[in-house]
C-alpha positions as CSV (number, residue, x, y, z in Angstrom):
1,X,3.6,-152.9,135.0
2,X,0.6,-151.8,133.5
3,X,1.8,-152.0,130.1
4,X,3.4,-155.8,130.9
5,X,0.2,-156.6,132.4
6,X,-1.7,-155.2,128.7
7,X,0.7,-157.4,126.9
8,X,0.0,-160.7,128.8
9,X,-3.3,-160.0,128.5
10,X,-3.5,-159.4,125.0
11,X,-1.4,-162.2,124.1
12,X,-3.7,-164.1,125.8
13,X,-6.9,-163.0,124.9
14,X,-6.1,-162.7,120.9
15,X,-5.3,-166.3,120.1
16,X,-8.1,-167.2,122.2
17,X,-10.8,-165.4,120.0
18,X,-8.8,-166.2,117.3
19,X,-9.7,-170.0,118.1
20,X,-13.2,-169.1,119.4
21,X,-14.1,-167.1,116.1
22,X,-12.2,-167.5,113.4
23,X,-11.4,-170.9,113.1
24,X,-15.1,-172.3,113.5
25,X,-16.3,-170.1,110.4
26,X,-13.5,-171.3,108.5
27,X,-14.4,-174.6,109.4
28,X,-18.0,-173.9,108.4
29,X,-17.5,-172.2,105.4
30,X,-15.1,-175.5,104.4
31,X,-18.1,-177.6,105.0
32,X,-20.3,-176.0,103.0
33,X,-18.2,-175.7,100.7
34,X,-18.9,-171.7,100.4
35,X,-15.4,-169.7,98.5
36,X,-15.8,-165.7,98.7
37,X,-12.9,-165.7,96.7
38,X,-13.1,-167.5,93.2
39,X,-9.4,-168.3,92.8
40,X,-10.3,-171.0,89.8
41,X,-8.8,-169.9,86.6
42,X,-11.4,-169.8,83.5
43,X,-9.7,-171.3,80.5
44,X,-12.4,-170.1,78.0
45,X,-12.0,-166.2,78.8
46,X,-9.5,-164.5,76.4
47,X,-8.8,-161.9,79.6
48,X,-9.9,-160.7,82.8
49,X,-9.2,-157.1,82.3
50,X,-12.4,-155.0,83.3
51,X,-12.7,-152.6,80.3
52,X,-14.3,-148.9,81.4
53,X,-16.5,-146.9,78.9
54,X,-17.9,-144.5,81.5
55,X,-15.6,-141.9,80.8
56,X,-11.2,-141.3,81.0
57,X,-9.9,-141.2,84.4
58,X,-7.8,-138.5,85.2
59,X,-10.0,-135.9,83.6
60,X,-9.6,-132.1,84.3
61,X,-13.2,-132.4,86.0
62,X,-12.5,-134.7,88.4
63,X,-9.5,-133.0,90.3
64,X,-11.5,-129.6,90.5
65,X,-13.5,-128.8,94.1
66,X,-12.4,-132.1,95.9
67,X,-13.5,-130.4,99.0
């Protein structure tokens, strides 16, 4: 019986929290045109790959004494 009460409370509280917290933040960010994830494609770039010049991944010293 306790589990059923918890399920009902959770199924009521989560949508209310979503409506009170997430939706207003989303509307506010859309109003001020704030984008956290750049999803526009830049045609001037040749590639979006990031080259790592530091050191090769998987070197043996990376795996020595991990803990």
